[in-house]
C-alpha positions as CSV (number, residue, x, y, z in Angstrom):
1,X,-0.2,8.1,-11.5
2,X,-1.5,11.2,-9.7
3,X,0.7,14.3,-9.4
4,X,1.7,13.9,-5.7
5,X,2.8,10.3,-6.4
6,X,4.8,11.5,-9.5
7,X,6.5,14.2,-7.4
8,X,7.5,11.6,-4.8
9,X,8.9,9.4,-7.6
10,X,10.7,12.2,-9.3
11,X,12.5,13.1,-6.0
12,X,13.4,9.4,-5.5
13,X,14.8,9.3,-9.0
14,X,16.7,12.5,-8.6
15,X,18.4,11.3,-5.4
16,X,19.2,8.0,-7.1
17,X,20.7,9.8,-10.1
18,X,22.8,12.1,-7.9
19,X,24.1,9.4,-5.6
20,X,24.5,6.6,-8.1
21,X,22.5,4.4,-5.9
22,X,21.5,0.7,-6.4
23,X,18.2,-1.0,-7.1
24,X,18.0,-1.8,-3.3
25,X,18.3,1.8,-2.4
26,X,15.7,2.8,-5.0
27,X,13.3,0.3,-3.6
28,X,14.0,1.4,-0.1
29,X,13.3,5.0,-1.0
30,X,10.1,4.1,-2.9
31,X,8.9,2.1,0.1
32,X,9.7,4.9,2.4
33,X,7.6,7.3,0.3
34,X,4.6,5.0,-0.2
35,X,4.7,2.6,2.7
36,X,5.1,-0.2,0.2
37,X,6.3,-0.6,-3.5
38,X,3.4,0.1,-5.8
39,X,3.4,-1.6,-9.2
40,X,3.0,1.7,-11.0
41,X,6.0,3.1,-9.2
42,X,8.1,0.1,-10.4
43,X,7.1,0.6,-14.0
44,X,7.6,4.3,-13.8
45,X,11.1,3.9,-12.3
46,X,11.9,1.2,-14.8
47,X,11.1,3.5,-17.7
48,X,13.0,6.4,-16.1
49,X,16.2,4.4,-15.2
50,X,16.3,1.9,-17.9
51,X,16.5,-0.9,-15.3
52,X,14.1,-3.7,-16.3
53,X,11.0,-4.0,-14.1
54,X,11.8,-7.7,-13.6
55,X,15.0,-6.7,-11.9
56,X,13.1,-4.5,-9.4
57,X,10.7,-7.4,-8.8
58,X,13.5,-9.9,-8.4
59,X,15.1,-7.8,-5.7
60,X,11.8,-6.8,-4.0
61,X,10.7,-10.4,-3.8
62,X,14.1,-11.7,-2.6
63,X,14.3,-9.5,0.5
64,X,11.7,-9.8,3.2
65,X,12.0,-6.1,4.1
66,X,10.1,-5.1,0.9
67,X,6.3,-5.1,0.5
68,X,4.5,-5.1,-2.8
69,X,1.1,-4.6,-1.1
70,X,0.0,-1.9,1.4
71,X,0.5,-2.9,5.0
72,X,-1.5,-2.2,8.1
73,X,-0.7,0.4,10.7
74,X,-0.1,-2.4,13.2
75,X,2.1,-5.3,12.2
76,X,1.3,-8.6,14.0
77,X,4.0,-11.2,13.7
78,X,3.1,-14.8,14.6
79,X,6.0,-17.2,15.2
80,X,5.4,-20.7,13.9
81,X,8.9,-22.1,14.5
82,X,9.3,-25.5,16.1
83,X,9.1,-24.4,19.8
84,X,6.1,-22.2,19.1
85,X,4.4,-24.9,16.9
86,X,4.8,-27.5,19.6
87,X,3.2,-25.1,22.2
88,X,0.2,-24.2,20.1
89,X,1.2,-21.5,17.6
90,X,-1.3,-22.8,15.0
91,X,-4.2,-22.3,17.4
92,X,-3.0,-18.8,18.2
93,X,-2.6,-18.0,14.5
94,X,-6.1,-19.3,13.8
95,X,-7.5,-17.1,16.5
96,X,-5.6,-14.1,15.2
97,X,-7.0,-14.7,11.7
98,X,-10.5,-15.0,13.2
99,X,-10.3,-11.8,15.3
100,X,-8.9,-9.9,12.4
101,X,-11.6,-11.3,10.0
102,X,-8.9,-12.3,7.5
103,X,-9.9,-14.4,4.5
104,X,-7.6,-17.2,3.3
105,X,-4.6,-15.5,1.6
106,X,-5.5,-12.1,3.0
107,X,-2.8,-10.5,5.2
108,X,-4.1,-7.0,5.8
109,X,-7.5,-6.1,7.3
110,X,-9.9,-4.2,5.1
111,X,-9.7,-1.1,7.3
112,X,-5.9,-1.1,7.0
113,X,-5.4,-1.4,10.8
114,X,-3.5,-4.7,10.9
115,X,-1.2,-6.9,8.8
116,X,-0.6,-10.4,10.0
117,X,2.6,-12.1,9.1
118,X,3.6,-15.7,9.9
119,X,7.3,-16.2,10.4
120,X,9.5,-19.3,10.9
121,X,11.2,-18.0,14.1
122,X,11.6,-14.9,16.2
123,X,14.3,-16.3,18.5
124,X,12.2,-16.3,21.7
125,X,11.7,-20.0,22.1
126,X,11.8,-19.9,25.9
127,X,8.5,-18.0,25.9
128,X,6.8,-19.9,23.1
129,X,4.3,-19.4,21.5
130,X,5.2,-15.8,20.6
131,X,3.3,-13.0,18.9
132,X,4.9,-9.6,18.2
133,X,2.8,-6.5,17.6
134,X,4.7,-3.4,16.4
135,X,8.0,-4.8,17.9
136,X,6.3,-5.5,21.3
137,X,6.8,-9.2,22.3
138,X,4.0,-11.2,23.8
139,X,5.1,-14.6,25.1
140,X,3.4,-17.7,26.3
141,X,0.5,-16.8,24.1
142,X,-2.8,-18.7,24.0
143,X,-5.8,-18.2,21.8
144,X,-7.6,-16.7,24.7
145,X,-5.1,-13.8,25.0
146,X,-5.5,-12.7,21.4
147,X,-8.6,-10.4,21.8
148,X,-7.0,-8.4,24.6
149,X,-3.7,-7.9,22.9
150,X,-5.3,-6.8,19.6
151,X,-7.6,-4.5,21.6
152,X,-4.6,-2.6,22.7
153,X,-3.9,-1.7,19.1
154,X,-7.4,-1.0,18.0
155,X,-8.6,2.0,15.9
156,X,-5.9,4.7,15.8
157,X,-6.1,8.1,14.3
158,X,-4.4,8.7,11.0
159,X,-1.0,10.2,11.1
């Protein structure tokens, strides 16, 4: 790992050691520092804490809040629950994948602008099908609305 990454991990480890935190809090802090949980960070932290890497991975893969891969600047959530499915969610999801040029199994665009996640339900059945972009809800979606909505979140300057 490079020096800045090691410095981040060392500060996470120090905070953990001083507070007597848990694996969950360690993972949260790692994700806060990196935007996701890098494999190198897990192995480094495992060696430093004595907690097996398998325990870190077990927790990280159990909770949906943790990400083991980098995520895009814009998170696009497509609901595929029953109400959304019945009203055409699969067509919307297909159009999202096409517009974002995502290959099968790929979730994040190559430029890092978008991550597409498919979820079982967002609890907005009355406006199905639903797509959420960065916590903004778009209801009664159709494939034809996808380009306009994604266009609102196009290229953004780095923070």
